[in-house]
N, C-alpha and C positions, 0 to 999 in steps of 0.2 A: 944073088937075086933077091933073097929075103930082105937083106939090108936095103937094096934099092927100092923095093916095093914099100917098105915102111917109110922111106924118105919121101916118096911121091904121094903116098896116101895119108900121111899123118895130118890130122885136122887141127893140130895145135896152132900153127901159124895163122890159119884162116880165122880162128876164133879170137885170137889176141887182138887183131887189128880192129874189129868191130867194138870190142870192149873198150879199147883206148879211145875210139871215136865217140862212143856213147858217154864217156867220162868228160870229154872236152866239148861235146855238142851243147849249144845254147838251150836253156830251158824252154819248155813250151809256153804258149801264151797264158795258160791258166796258172802257171807257176810264177810269172813275172809279178813282182810287187808284193807278194804275200808276206815274206819275212819283214820287209820294210814297213808294210802297213801294220803288221802286228806290233813291231817295235815302236812305231809312231803312236799307236793307240795306247800301248803300255806306258809310253813316256807321258802322254797327256793325262792318263789316269794317275800316274805317279805325281805329276804336278798338282792335279786336283786334290789328291790326298794330302800332300805336303803343305799346300798354300790355300786350301779351301777356306779355312777360318779367316785368313787375311782378306780373301775376296768377300767373305761375309761382312767383315768389319767395314770394308769400303762400301759395300752395298747399303749397310745400315746408315753409314754416314751420309750417303746420298739421299736416303729416305728422309732422315731428320733434317737435311738441308732444304728439302723442297716442301715439307709439310708447312702449311700456313701458320700453325701454332708455334713451331720451333725454328722455322727456316732462317729468318734473319738473325736471331740470337745464336743459333748453332753455327752459322757460317762466320760469325764475327771473330776477329783476331783475339779479342778478350776472352772468348770462350775457349779457344784453342790454348791460350796461355794458362787459363785456369785449369784445364784438363792436364796440361803438362806439369804444372806445379803440384797439383793435388796427387796425381798418379805417380809422380816421381818418388814420393815417399813410399807409396804402395809397391812400386817396382823394387825398391831396395829391400823391403821386407820379404817380397816374393823371392828375390835372389838368395836371401838368407835361408829360406825354406828349401830352395833348390839343392843346396849342397848335401845335406843329409839324405834328401830324397834320392839323389843320384847314387848314394851309397846303400840305398834300400831301406831307409828308415824315415818315418814321419817325425817332424819336430813341431809339436803344438805349442811350444813356448816362445816362438819368435815374436809374436805380438806383445807378450808380457815382457820379454827382454827389451824390446824397443821402448815400451812404456817406462820401464824402470831406468833405462839409460837416459831417457829424456828427463826423468825426475832427478837422477844423479847430477846431470849437467846443470839443471836449474838450481838445485840445492847448493851445490858447491860454488857456483858463480854468483848467484843472487843472495844467498843467505850466509855463506861463509867467506865470501870475498876472494876466492881463488881466481887467478887469471883464467880467461876463457879457454885458452889452449890447454892449460892443465886440467880444467874441468872436463873438456872433451876427451882428452887422453885417458883420464880416470874412468869415464863412462865407457869408452871403447874397451879398456882393459877389464872392466866389470863384465861386459857382455862376453868377452872371450873366456873369462873365468867361469861364468855360468855354463857356457858351451863345453868347456873342458870337464866340468863336473858331470854334466849330462852324458858326454861322450864316454867318460870313465864308467858311469853306471851302465850304459847300454853295451859298450864294447867289451869291457873287462869283467863286470859283474853280471852281465847278460840279463839285466833288468828289462822288462818289456818297454820298448820306447814309447808306446802309447801312454802307459802308466807313468813313466818317469817324466816325460815332457809335459804331460797334462798336470801332473802333480807340481812340477816346477812353476808352471804358469799360474796355478792357483796360489801357490806360496808367494810368488812375486806380487800377484794382485793384492793379496792380503797385506803384504808389507807396505805396498804403495799407499793403500788406504789408511793403514795405521800411522804412517808418517804424515800424510797430508790431512787426515781427518775428513776426507771427502772434499776438501777445498782446493782451489787452484793456487799455483805459485805464479803470480803475474808480475809483481814488482821486483825490480832489480835485475831482470833479464838483460844481459849485455846487448846494447844496440847493434854491435857488430854481428851478432848472431841473428837477430830479427831482420837485419838488412839482407841477410842471405835468403830469407824467406820471401822478401818482397822485391829484390833487385832483379835486373835482367842484364843479359849480355847479348848484344846485337838483337834485341827483341825476344830472346829466349830466357825464361826464368832460370835463375842460377841453380835452384833446386833441381830442375830438369837436367841441367848440365852436369851437376854432381852425380845424379842418378845414372846418367849415361856413362860417366867415367867409371862408376862402380860396376855397371853392366859389362863394360869392356874388360875390366880387370877380372871379373868372375869368368867371362868367356875365355880369356886367355888362359886362366888357371885350369878350366875344365876341358877345353878343346885343344890346347896347344902345349900341354906339359905332360910329363910322365905321371905326375900325381893325378891329373884328370883322367888319364887312361886307367889307372888303377882304381880310381873312384868308381867309374862306370863298370869296370870289371867286377868289383866287389858287389855293386848293386845288382848286377846281372846274375852272378853265381859266386857267392862268397866261398863255398867249399872248393870249387874247382880253382878259383883264384888263389886260395891258400896253398893248394897242391903245387901251384906254379912258383911258390916261393914268396908271394906277396904277404906282407904283414897286414892282415885284414883288420885286426883290432886297432892298430895304429892309424890305418887309413880312416876307419870309422870315427876314431877319436878326433882326428884332424878335421873331418867333415863337420863335426859338431862345434869345434872351436871356430872354424870359419863361419859357421852359421851364427853363432853368438856375436862374433865381431861385426859381421855385416848388419845384423839386426840392431846392434848398438849404433852403428852409423845411421841407420834409418830412424832411430829414436832421436838422435841429435837433429836430423833434418826435420823431424816432426815438431820438435820444439822451435826450430827456426821458422817453420811455417805457421804454427799456431800462436807463437809468442807467449805461451803459457804451458805449464805442466799440470795436468789434472790426474785424478785417480784412475780415470778410464782411458787416458791417452794411449793409443796404440792397441788397446785390448781388442777393439773391434776390427782390427786389420788382418787378423789371422785368416778368416774364411775367404775374403776377397783374394788374398795372396795365394791361398791353397787352390782356389778356383783357377787363378791365372796359371799357376805352375802345372796343374793337371790338364788344363786346356792346351798348354804348350807341349804336352806329350803326344798330341794327335796331329801336330803340324811339324814341318821342317824335318826333325829327326824322330820318325815315328816310334813310339813305344818307350821313349825315355826322356826325362826332363832336359831342357836345353835353354840357354839364354835367349836365343832368337825366338823360340817358341813361347817363352815366358813373356817376352815383350809383346808379342802378338796377343797373348791371353790378357795382358793388362789393357791393351788398346781395346779389345773386345768389351771387357767389363766397363771401361771408362766411357766408350762411345754410347753404349746402351744406357748406362746410368744417367749420363748427361742428357741424352735425348729424352728419356722418360721424364726427367725433372723439368725440362723446358716445355714439354707438351702438357704439363700440368697433371701428370699422373698422381694418384693418391700416394701418401707416404708409405703405405704398406707394399706398394708394388716393387720398390727397390729391394727390400730384404727377400721378398718372394722370388724375384729374379735371381738374386745371388744364390739362394738355396737351390733353385731349379738348375741354374748353371753349374753349381757344384756337383749335383747328382749326375747331370749329363756328362760332365767332365770325367767323373769317376768311371762311368760306363764306357765312354769312348776311349779312355785311356786303357782300360782293360782289353778292349777290342784291338787297339793299336799294338799292345804288347803281344797279344795272340797272333797277330799278323806278322809281327817282327820275328817271332820264333821260326816259322817255316822259311822265311827269307834267309835267316842265318844258316839254316840247314842247307838250302839250295846253294848259297855261296860256298859253304864248306865242301859240298859235293863237287862244285865246279873247280874249286881249288885243288 
């Protein structure tokens, strides 16, 4: 009897069925759409963060296109070609800066390396009669050697990168002035090289095409190779990366070698664009390049330098500078803008890195 009464009065079967029903019952009206809405808003917010600067570039282009002072000239095909040709050199120098920055170090010598490589190409081809190809190869090798020396100082001797790269820039600048005496090298520049600075392919300046090819090469290196993954890992946390078996010093050394090589290519393009090598050629390109790279850390791949972000940063600087020149802004406006943009880029880059940290933690927890 006791066993029969327990069977007939046991509440367990009656409580399990409602529980299963509650699990499979549809959500109430107040619950419908909330997760999707939050996901959609988060997605829009993420897109705004990643591509907000690109939208700002487009907006500023529209503004300068409709202003009466600059509209017709800014919208012209000639202005677009001039921007592409001029900023092609700046993009290559910025890409040179990107490589060591991805590894966690600033390289303030890229402008000086570009200037000295331009001078090496001009001197060897115009004054010493070497074939253009040989002169260009020697200039690129020179840039790689400077990068290797700086990488060895920073990675193996642990010299402060700010001091070592700034010292190298000063040394190269002094050597350029000593060789040229403050004068330009204009005569004897091979016409094949200057043709690169003025020629077009399907209406696109050849310099812009070469710069795009360099950008694709650097993007493939940093985003699609094991070296690129190691590069960003070292820049993110060198100590932890070393514990994983990565040769941190070698990675940093190769980053500086790549930086010097790419900067030398930028110097050759600068010579092709200007048709002359001067004592200050390329020296003024450092801060616009630095601004572009740091602006690139607040778009696309938040918190770290990337090739697409750097391209957007270059476009931002180019559109603003071109528009200001066409509206007749005073000469001091452009350097003031570059300085303000650099300060803002540093601040926003720091915020982007701070936001990237918690996201990594959340990803690790979900994993």
